[in-house]
C-alpha positions as a Markdown table, in Angstrom:
| # | Residue | x | y | z |
|---|---|---|---|---|
| 1 | Met | 0.0 | 0.0 | 0.0 |
| 2 | Pro | 1.3 | 3.5 | -0.8 |
| 3 | Arg | 2.4 | 5.5 | 2.2 |
| 4 | Ser | 1.2 | 9.1 | 2.7 |
| 5 | His | 3.5 | 11.6 | 4.4 |
| 6 | Arg | 3.4 | 15.3 | 5.2 |
| 7 | Leu | 6.4 | 17.5 | 4.7 |
| 8 | Pro | 8.8 | 17.2 | 7.7 |
| 9 | Phe | 9.2 | 20.9 | 8.4 |
| 10 | His | 7.4 | 24.0 | 9.7 |
| 11 | Phe | 8.5 | 27.5 | 8.6 |
| 12 | Pro | 7.0 | 31.0 | 9.3 |
| 13 | Leu | 5.3 | 33.1 | 6.6 |
| 14 | Leu | 7.9 | 35.4 | 4.9 |
| 15 | Phe | 5.6 | 37.1 | 2.5 |
| 16 | Lys | 1.9 | 36.6 | 1.4 |
| 17 | Val | 0.8 | 36.0 | -2.1 |
| 18 | Ser | -2.2 | 34.0 | -3.3 |
| 19 | Leu | -2.6 | 31.4 | -6.0 |
| 20 | Ala | -5.5 | 31.6 | -8.5 |
| 21 | Ile | -5.5 | 27.8 | -8.6 |
| 22 | Leu | -6.5 | 26.0 | -5.4 |
| 23 | Gly | -7.9 | 29.3 | -4.1 |
| 24 | Ile | -4.5 | 31.1 | -4.0 |
| 25 | Thr | -3.3 | 34.0 | -6.3 |
| 26 | Ile | -0.2 | 33.5 | -8.5 |
| 27 | Pro | 2.5 | 36.3 | -8.2 |
| 28 | Pro | 3.6 | 38.1 | -11.3 |
| 29 | Gly | 6.4 | 36.3 | -13.1 |
| 30 | Pro | 7.8 | 32.8 | -12.5 |
| 31 | Ala | 7.4 | 31.7 | -8.9 |
| 32 | Cys | 10.6 | 29.5 | -8.9 |
| 33 | Arg | 13.7 | 29.5 | -10.9 |
| 34 | Ala | 17.2 | 28.0 | -11.0 |
| 35 | Ala | 19.7 | 29.7 | -8.8 |
| 36 | Ser | 22.2 | 30.8 | -11.5 |
| 37 | Gly | 22.5 | 31.5 | -15.2 |
| 38 | Asp | 25.2 | 29.4 | -16.7 |
| 39 | Gly | 25.8 | 27.5 | -13.4 |
| 40 | Leu | 29.5 | 28.2 | -13.0 |
| 41 | Arg | 30.8 | 31.1 | -10.9 |
| 42 | Val | 34.5 | 31.8 | -10.2 |
| 43 | Val | 34.7 | 32.8 | -6.6 |
| 44 | Ala | 38.5 | 32.7 | -6.0 |
| 45 | Tyr | 41.6 | 33.1 | -8.1 |
| 46 | Thr | 45.3 | 32.9 | -7.1 |
| 47 | Asp | 48.3 | 33.8 | -9.3 |
| 48 | Leu | 51.2 | 31.9 | -7.8 |
| 49 | Ser | 53.9 | 33.3 | -10.1 |
| 50 | Pro | 53.0 | 36.6 | -11.7 |
| 51 | Thr | 56.5 | 37.2 | -13.0 |
| 52 | Gln | 57.4 | 33.6 | -14.0 |
| 53 | Pro | 56.1 | 31.6 | -16.9 |
| 54 | Tyr | 54.2 | 28.4 | -16.1 |
| 55 | Thr | 52.8 | 25.4 | -18.0 |
| 56 | Phe | 49.6 | 24.5 | -16.2 |
| 57 | Ser | 46.7 | 25.9 | -14.1 |
| 58 | Leu | 44.6 | 24.1 | -11.5 |
| 59 | Gln | 40.8 | 24.4 | -11.6 |
| 60 | Leu | 38.6 | 23.3 | -8.6 |
| 61 | Ala | 34.8 | 23.5 | -8.7 |
| 62 | Phe | 32.4 | 22.8 | -5.8 |
| 63 | Trp | 28.8 | 21.9 | -6.1 |
| 64 | Arg | 25.9 | 23.6 | -4.3 |
| 65 | Asp | 22.1 | 22.9 | -4.6 |
| 66 | Pro | 20.5 | 25.6 | -6.7 |
| 67 | Asp | 17.7 | 26.2 | -4.2 |
| 68 | Thr | 20.2 | 26.6 | -1.3 |
| 69 | Ala | 22.1 | 29.1 | -3.5 |
| 70 | Leu | 18.9 | 31.2 | -4.2 |
| 71 | Leu | 17.8 | 31.2 | -0.6 |
| 72 | Leu | 21.2 | 32.4 | 0.6 |
| 73 | Glu | 21.2 | 35.1 | -2.2 |
| 74 | Arg | 17.9 | 36.4 | -1.1 |
| 75 | His | 18.8 | 36.6 | 2.6 |
| 76 | Asp | 22.3 | 38.0 | 1.8 |
| 77 | Ala | 23.9 | 35.3 | 3.9 |
| 78 | Asp | 26.2 | 33.7 | 1.4 |
| 79 | Thr | 29.1 | 32.8 | 3.7 |
| 80 | Leu | 30.2 | 30.0 | 1.5 |
| 81 | Val | 31.9 | 32.4 | -1.0 |
| 82 | Glu | 33.8 | 34.0 | 1.9 |
| 83 | Lys | 34.8 | 30.6 | 3.2 |
| 84 | Leu | 36.1 | 29.5 | -0.2 |
| 85 | Asn | 38.2 | 32.7 | -0.5 |
| 86 | Gln | 39.7 | 31.9 | 2.9 |
| 87 | Phe | 40.2 | 28.3 | 1.8 |
| 88 | Ala | 42.0 | 29.5 | -1.3 |
| 89 | Gly | 44.5 | 31.4 | 0.9 |
| 90 | Arg | 45.1 | 28.3 | 3.0 |
| 91 | Leu | 45.7 | 26.2 | -0.2 |
| 92 | Arg | 48.3 | 28.7 | -1.3 |
| 93 | Glu | 50.1 | 28.4 | 2.0 |
| 94 | Glu | 49.9 | 24.6 | 2.1 |
| 95 | Leu | 50.4 | 23.8 | -1.6 |
| 96 | Gly | 52.3 | 26.7 | -3.2 |
| 97 | Asp | 55.6 | 24.9 | -3.4 |
| 98 | Asn | 54.0 | 21.6 | -4.6 |
| 99 | Leu | 52.0 | 23.4 | -7.3 |
| 100 | Ala | 55.1 | 25.2 | -8.5 |
| 101 | Gln | 57.0 | 22.0 | -8.7 |
| 102 | Ala | 54.2 | 20.6 | -10.9 |
| 103 | Gly | 54.4 | 23.5 | -13.3 |
| 104 | Ile | 51.2 | 25.1 | -12.0 |
| 105 | Gly | 51.3 | 28.9 | -11.8 |
| 106 | Glu | 47.6 | 29.7 | -10.9 |
| 107 | Phe | 44.5 | 28.1 | -9.5 |
| 108 | Ser | 40.8 | 29.0 | -9.4 |
| 109 | Ile | 37.9 | 27.9 | -7.3 |
| 110 | Ser | 34.4 | 28.0 | -8.8 |
| 111 | Leu | 30.8 | 27.2 | -7.6 |
| 112 | Ile | 28.5 | 25.1 | -9.8 |
| 113 | Glu | 24.8 | 25.7 | -8.9 |
| 114 | Asp | 23.1 | 24.2 | -11.9 |
| 115 | Tyr | 22.6 | 20.5 | -12.6 |
| 116 | Asn | 23.0 | 20.8 | -16.4 |
| 117 | Arg | 26.4 | 22.6 | -15.9 |
| 118 | Leu | 27.4 | 20.0 | -13.3 |
| 119 | Met | 26.7 | 17.2 | -15.8 |
| 120 | Asp | 28.5 | 19.1 | -18.6 |
| 121 | Glu | 31.6 | 19.3 | -16.4 |
| 122 | Arg | 31.3 | 15.7 | -15.3 |
| 123 | Thr | 31.3 | 14.5 | -19.0 |
| 124 | Thr | 33.8 | 16.9 | -20.6 |
| 125 | Gly | 36.6 | 16.7 | -18.1 |
| 126 | Thr | 37.7 | 20.4 | -18.1 |
| 127 | Ile | 37.9 | 20.7 | -14.3 |
| 128 | Asp | 40.8 | 19.2 | -12.4 |
| 129 | Leu | 39.0 | 18.6 | -9.1 |
| 130 | Leu | 35.2 | 18.5 | -9.3 |
| 131 | Met | 32.8 | 18.1 | -6.4 |
| 132 | Cys | 30.0 | 16.1 | -7.8 |
| 133 | Glu | 26.6 | 15.0 | -6.6 |
| 134 | Pro | 26.8 | 11.2 | -6.2 |
| 135 | Gly | 24.0 | 10.4 | -8.7 |
| 136 | Val | 25.5 | 12.6 | -11.3 |
| 137 | Phe | 28.9 | 10.8 | -10.9 |
| 138 | Val | 27.4 | 7.3 | -11.2 |
| 139 | Leu | 25.0 | 8.1 | -14.0 |
| 140 | Gly | 27.3 | 10.5 | -15.7 |
| 141 | Arg | 28.9 | 7.5 | -17.4 |
| 142 | Asn | 25.7 | 7.2 | -19.5 |
| 143 | Tyr | 26.3 | 10.7 | -20.9 |
| 144 | Leu | 29.9 | 10.4 | -22.1 |
| 145 | Gln | 30.2 | 11.2 | -25.7 |
| 146 | Gly | 31.6 | 8.8 | -28.3 |
| 147 | Val | 33.5 | 5.6 | -27.6 |
| 148 | Val | 35.1 | 6.2 | -24.2 |
| 149 | Ile | 37.3 | 3.4 | -22.9 |
| 150 | Glu | 37.7 | 4.8 | -19.4 |
| 151 | Asp | 36.0 | 7.4 | -17.4 |
| 152 | Leu | 37.4 | 11.0 | -17.4 |
| 153 | Tyr | 37.3 | 11.1 | -13.6 |
| 154 | Glu | 37.9 | 8.9 | -10.6 |
| 155 | Val | 36.8 | 9.4 | -7.0 |
| 156 | Leu | 39.6 | 10.9 | -4.9 |
| 157 | Leu | 37.6 | 11.8 | -1.7 |
| 158 | Glu | 34.1 | 11.9 | -0.5 |
| 159 | Glu | 32.3 | 14.5 | 1.6 |
| 160 | Ala | 32.4 | 13.5 | 5.3 |
| 161 | Pro | 29.1 | 13.8 | 7.3 |
| 162 | Ala | 29.1 | 16.0 | 10.4 |
| 163 | Gly | 27.7 | 13.0 | 12.4 |
| 164 | Arg | 26.1 | 9.7 | 11.5 |
| 165 | Arg | 24.9 | 9.9 | 7.9 |
| 166 | Ala | 21.1 | 9.6 | 7.6 |
| 167 | Pro | 19.8 | 7.4 | 4.9 |
| 168 | Ala | 19.2 | 9.3 | 1.6 |
| 169 | Glu | 15.4 | 9.4 | 1.1 |
| 170 | Ala | 13.6 | 10.2 | -2.1 |
| 171 | Ala | 9.9 | 10.4 | -2.7 |
| 172 | Ile | 7.3 | 10.4 | -5.5 |
| 173 | Trp | 5.0 | 13.3 | -4.8 |
| 174 | Thr | 1.4 | 13.9 | -6.1 |
| 175 | Arg | -1.3 | 16.5 | -5.4 |
| 176 | Asn | -3.7 | 15.7 | -2.6 |
| 177 | Asp | -6.6 | 15.5 | -5.0 |
| 178 | Ser | -4.7 | 13.4 | -7.6 |
| 179 | Glu | -6.2 | 10.1 | -8.9 |
| 180 | Ile | -2.7 | 8.6 | -8.6 |
| 181 | Arg | -3.0 | 6.2 | -5.6 |
| 182 | Ala | -0.4 | 3.5 | -6.5 |
| 183 | Leu | 2.8 | 3.3 | -8.4 |
| 184 | Lys | 1.1 | 1.5 | -11.3 |
| 185 | Asp | -1.0 | 4.7 | -11.8 |
| 186 | Leu | 2.1 | 6.5 | -12.9 |
| 187 | Glu | 1.9 | 4.8 | -16.3 |
| 188 | Gly | 1.0 | 7.4 | -19.0 |
| 189 | Arg | 1.5 | 10.3 | -16.6 |
| 190 | His | 3.6 | 13.5 | -16.8 |
| 191 | Val | 6.2 | 13.6 | -14.1 |
| 192 | Ala | 8.5 | 16.5 | -13.0 |
| 193 | Leu | 12.0 | 15.8 | -11.7 |
| 194 | Val | 15.0 | 17.8 | -10.7 |
| 195 | His | 17.4 | 16.1 | -13.1 |
| 196 | Pro | 17.5 | 12.5 | -14.4 |
| 197 | Ala | 20.8 | 12.0 | -12.6 |
| 198 | Ala | 20.0 | 13.9 | -9.3 |
| 199 | Leu | 20.2 | 11.1 | -6.7 |
| 200 | Leu | 17.1 | 12.1 | -4.7 |
| 201 | Gly | 15.4 | 14.2 | -7.4 |
| 202 | Gly | 15.0 | 11.6 | -10.1 |
| 203 | Ala | 17.7 | 8.9 | -10.1 |
| 204 | Leu | 16.4 | 6.8 | -7.2 |
| 205 | Gln | 12.8 | 7.0 | -8.3 |
| 206 | Arg | 13.6 | 6.1 | -11.9 |
| 207 | Ala | 15.7 | 3.1 | -10.8 |
| 208 | Ala | 13.0 | 1.9 | -8.4 |
| 209 | Leu | 10.3 | 2.0 | -11.1 |
| 210 | Ala | 12.5 | 0.4 | -13.7 |
| 211 | Gly | 13.7 | -2.4 | -11.4 |
| 212 | Asn | 10.3 | -3.3 | -10.0 |
| 213 | Gln | 9.4 | -6.7 | -11.5 |
| 214 | Asn | 5.7 | -5.9 | -11.4 |
| 215 | Leu | 6.0 | -2.5 | -13.0 |
| 216 | Arg | 9.0 | -2.1 | -15.3 |
| 217 | Leu | 8.2 | 1.6 | -15.9 |
| 218 | His | 10.7 | 3.6 | -17.9 |
| 219 | Pro | 10.6 | 7.3 | -18.9 |
| 220 | Gly | 10.0 | 8.2 | -22.5 |
| 221 | Ser | 7.4 | 8.3 | -25.2 |
| 222 | Asp | 5.4 | 5.3 | -26.4 |
| 223 | Glu | 7.5 | 5.3 | -29.6 |
| 224 | Ser | 10.7 | 4.9 | -27.6 |
| 225 | Gly | 9.3 | 2.2 | -25.3 |
| 226 | Gly | 8.7 | 4.5 | -22.4 |
| 227 | Asn | 5.7 | 4.4 | -20.0 |
| 228 | Tyr | 5.6 | 8.0 | -18.6 |
| 229 | Gln | 6.8 | 11.4 | -19.7 |
| 230 | Val | 9.3 | 13.4 | -17.7 |
| 231 | Thr | 10.2 | 17.1 | -17.5 |
| 232 | Ala | 13.5 | 18.1 | -15.9 |
| 233 | Cys | 13.0 | 21.3 | -13.8 |
| 234 | Gly | 16.5 | 22.0 | -12.5 |
| 235 | Ser | 15.4 | 22.5 | -8.9 |
| 236 | Val | 13.1 | 21.2 | -6.3 |
| 237 | Ser | 11.3 | 24.5 | -5.9 |
| 238 | Asp | 10.5 | 24.7 | -9.6 |
| 239 | Ala | 9.2 | 21.1 | -9.7 |
| 240 | Val | 7.0 | 21.7 | -6.7 |
| 241 | Phe | 5.5 | 24.9 | -8.3 |
| 242 | Arg | 4.7 | 23.0 | -11.5 |
| 243 | Leu | 3.2 | 20.1 | -9.7 |
| 244 | Ile | 0.9 | 22.3 | -7.6 |
| 245 | Thr | -0.2 | 24.7 | -10.3 |
| 246 | Gly | 0.0 | 22.6 | -13.4 |
| 247 | Leu | 1.7 | 25.6 | -15.1 |
| 248 | Ala | 4.9 | 26.1 | -17.1 |
| 249 | Thr | 4.4 | 23.0 | -19.3 |
| 250 | Asp | 2.2 | 22.2 | -22.3 |
| 251 | Arg | 0.9 | 19.2 | -20.5 |
| 252 | Pro | 0.1 | 19.6 | -16.7 |
| 253 | Ile | 2.5 | 17.9 | -14.3 |
| 254 | Glu | 0.8 | 15.0 | -12.4 |
| 255 | Ala | 3.6 | 13.8 | -10.2 |
| 256 | Ala | 7.1 | 14.7 | -9.2 |
| 257 | Phe | 10.3 | 12.8 | -8.3 |
| 258 | Leu | 11.8 | 14.9 | -5.4 |
| 259 | Pro | 13.7 | 14.4 | -2.2 |
| 260 | Phe | 11.5 | 13.7 | 0.9 |
| 261 | Ser | 13.0 | 16.9 | 2.5 |
| 262 | Ala | 15.0 | 19.7 | 0.9 |
| 263 | Pro | 15.5 | 23.5 | 0.9 |
| 264 | Gly | 13.5 | 23.8 | -2.3 |
| 265 | Phe | 10.3 | 23.1 | -0.3 |
| 266 | Leu | 10.9 | 26.1 | 1.8 |
| 267 | Leu | 11.5 | 28.2 | -1.3 |
| 268 | Ala | 8.3 | 27.0 | -2.9 |
| 269 | Leu | 6.4 | 27.6 | 0.4 |
| 270 | Thr | 7.5 | 31.2 | 0.7 |
| 271 | Glu | 7.1 | 32.0 | -3.0 |
| 272 | Met | 3.5 | 30.9 | -2.9 |
| 273 | Gly | 2.7 | 32.8 | 0.3 |
| 274 | Leu | 1.9 | 29.8 | 2.4 |
| 275 | Glu | 2.5 | 29.5 | 6.1 |
| 276 | Thr | 3.2 | 25.8 | 6.9 |
| 277 | Glu | 3.9 | 22.5 | 5.2 |
| 278 | Ala | 0.2 | 21.6 | 5.7 |
| 279 | Asp | -0.7 | 24.3 | 3.2 |
| 280 | Leu | 1.2 | 22.7 | 0.4 |
| 281 | Pro | -1.5 | 20.5 | -1.3 |
| 282 | Ile | 0.9 | 17.6 | -2.0 |
| 283 | Arg | 1.5 | 14.2 | -0.5 |
| 284 | Ala | 4.2 | 11.5 | -0.8 |
| 285 | Leu | 2.9 | 8.6 | -2.7 |
| 286 | Glu | 6.0 | 6.4 | -2.0 |
| 287 | Thr | 9.4 | 6.9 | -0.5 |
| 288 | Phe | 12.7 | 5.2 | -1.4 |
| 289 | Lys | 15.9 | 5.0 | 0.7 |
| 290 | Ala | 19.4 | 4.5 | -0.3 |
| 291 | Glu | 20.9 | 3.1 | 2.8 |
| 292 | Glu | 24.4 | 4.5 | 3.7 |
| 293 | Ala | 24.6 | 6.3 | 0.3 |
| 294 | Pro | 28.0 | 8.1 | -0.1 |
| 295 | Gly | 28.2 | 11.9 | 0.1 |
| 296 | Ser | 29.2 | 14.1 | -2.8 |
| 297 | Ala | 32.4 | 12.9 | -4.4 |
| 298 | Leu | 35.5 | 15.0 | -5.1 |
| 299 | Leu | 36.4 | 13.8 | -8.5 |
| 300 | Leu | 40.0 | 13.8 | -9.8 |
| 301 | Asn | 40.7 | 14.3 | -13.5 |
| 302 | Arg | 42.7 | 11.4 | -14.6 |
| 303 | Ile | 45.0 | 13.6 | -16.7 |
| 304 | Leu | 46.1 | 15.4 | -13.5 |
| 305 | Ala | 46.4 | 12.0 | -11.7 |
| 306 | Arg | 48.8 | 10.7 | -14.3 |
| 307 | Arg | 50.8 | 13.9 | -14.8 |
| 308 | Ser | 51.3 | 14.8 | -11.1 |
| 309 | Pro | 50.7 | 11.8 | -8.8 |
| 310 | Asp | 52.8 | 13.3 | -6.0 |
| 311 | Leu | 50.8 | 16.6 | -6.1 |
| 312 | Val | 47.6 | 14.6 | -6.0 |
| 313 | Ala | 48.7 | 12.7 | -2.9 |
| 314 | Arg | 49.6 | 16.0 | -1.2 |
| 315 | Ile | 46.3 | 17.7 | -2.2 |
| 316 | Ser | 44.4 | 14.7 | -0.8 |
| 317 | Asp | 46.2 | 14.9 | 2.6 |
| 318 | Val | 45.7 | 18.6 | 2.8 |
| 319 | Leu | 42.0 | 18.4 | 2.1 |
| 320 | Ile | 41.4 | 15.7 | 4.6 |
| 321 | Ala | 43.2 | 17.7 | 7.3 |
| 322 | Glu | 41.3 | 20.9 | 6.2 |
| 323 | His | 38.3 | 21.9 | 8.3 |
| 324 | Gly | 37.0 | 24.5 | 5.9 |
| 325 | Pro | 33.7 | 24.8 | 4.0 |
| 326 | Phe | 33.7 | 21.1 | 3.1 |
| 327 | Arg | 35.1 | 18.1 | 5.1 |
| 328 | Trp | 36.6 | 15.2 | 3.2 |
| 329 | Arg | 37.5 | 11.6 | 3.9 |
| 330 | Arg | 38.8 | 8.6 | 2.0 |
| 331 | Pro | 36.1 | 7.0 | -0.2 |
| 332 | Asp | 33.9 | 4.3 | 1.2 |
| 333 | Trp | 34.1 | 1.9 | -1.8 |
| 334 | Lys | 31.4 | -0.4 | -0.4 |
| 335 | Ala | 29.0 | 2.5 | -0.3 |
| 336 | Trp | 29.8 | 3.5 | -3.9 |
| 337 | Asp | 29.3 | -0.2 | -5.0 |
| 338 | Arg | 25.9 | -0.2 | -3.2 |
| 339 | Leu | 24.9 | 3.0 | -5.0 |
| 340 | Arg | 25.9 | 1.6 | -8.4 |
| 341 | Glu | 23.9 | -1.5 | -7.6 |
| 342 | Thr | 20.9 | 0.6 | -6.6 |
| 343 | Leu | 20.9 | 2.6 | -9.7 |
| 344 | Ala | 21.8 | -0.4 | -11.9 |
| 345 | Pro | 18.4 | -0.6 | -13.7 |
| 346 | Gln | 19.3 | 2.6 | -15.6 |
| 347 | Thr | 23.1 | 2.3 | -15.7 |
| 348 | Pro | 25.3 | 0.4 | -18.2 |
| 349 | Pro | 28.2 | -1.7 | -16.8 |
| 350 | Leu | 31.0 | 0.4 | -15.4 |
| 351 | Glu | 34.7 | -0.2 | -15.6 |
| 352 | Pro | 36.3 | -1.6 | -12.3 |
| 353 | Arg | 36.9 | 1.2 | -9.8 |
| 354 | Pro | 40.5 | 2.6 | -9.6 |
C-alpha cells in the first residue's frame, strides 16, 4: 500500500501572495527559478607566479544545490563564498611549493549551482578537481560522448558527514486531489523531476520503477518504449511549483520525483505565500531509501592524476586535514558499490573502480 506523508518541516510566513488555482493567487512572473544563469561562478583566483612563466593551471569546482544558493542570495547570507576565499588562501600556503614543482602557476575555485552545468563538467573533463553529486557521478557515465574506454574522472575523496549519515530518502509526490494512488498509476502520466541523474530528485525513483518486476516503468514516449513522460526542472522548488499549479508545461505535471525533504520546499512555500507545510497541497505517494549512500564525491581528473601523482597525494592529505567549507574523507568503496547497484536498472556496466 502506498504511504502518505506530510512534509517534515514548519516555517513561518515570509511574504503573502495568493494562487489563483486552489484558491490562492499567483504572483507576477515565474514563482521559482534555477539559482544561476550558466551555473559556473568563479569565486577565488590565485596567481602563484605573476613574473614567472608556467605550464599548467589548476581548476577546482564545488557543487551547491540551486535552491540553497537562491535562498542564501535572497537573505544576503552567502558565507560559502567568503569561506572559499579563505580556503584559497590556505591552499596557497599549504600547496604553493607543490604546485610550482608541478608547473602550475595559478589556480581558481568555482561554484556550480546548476545540474546541467554539473553534468557538462562531469562529462567533458575540463575541471581538475570537481565536487560532484553522487547520482551525477554514477549516471554521468551514461552521458559520455563517443566511444570512451575509461571514465574521465575517478573518486579521490568523498564528503564526510558531520555526524552519523542519515539514509538518503527520495519520494514520489502527487497532489492531494490526484487520482494517482499507487505506483502503477504513474503509467502514462507526466512527471517532473529535478534532473534525471539527481540522486534524490530523479535517479532513485527512476531506478525503483524500472527495477520493480511488477511495473518495469521507464521514462520516455510510447514510440521509444517509455511508459511515462518526464520534464527536468533543474530545482526542487520549480518542480513543486509546477506540480501544484500545473503551469509552465504544455501538459500539466501530475507527479514529481523529489527528495523527501529539501531547501526547495521552503523556497516554494514562501514563493506561494503559504505558512506551513500543511498548506502545500501535495503528498508523498511512496518513499525510497538508499541506505548508507555516499556523500558528494571529489572527482580527480585522470590527466592530472597521471601527470602529477605526488601533487595529487599532497592535495588529498591537505583536504582531509582541512576543516573549511567542506570536510573530506577517503572513499567508502562499499557505499559506492551499493549505490551503483541501486541505480543499476538505468546504468550500463562500469569499468572496475580505480
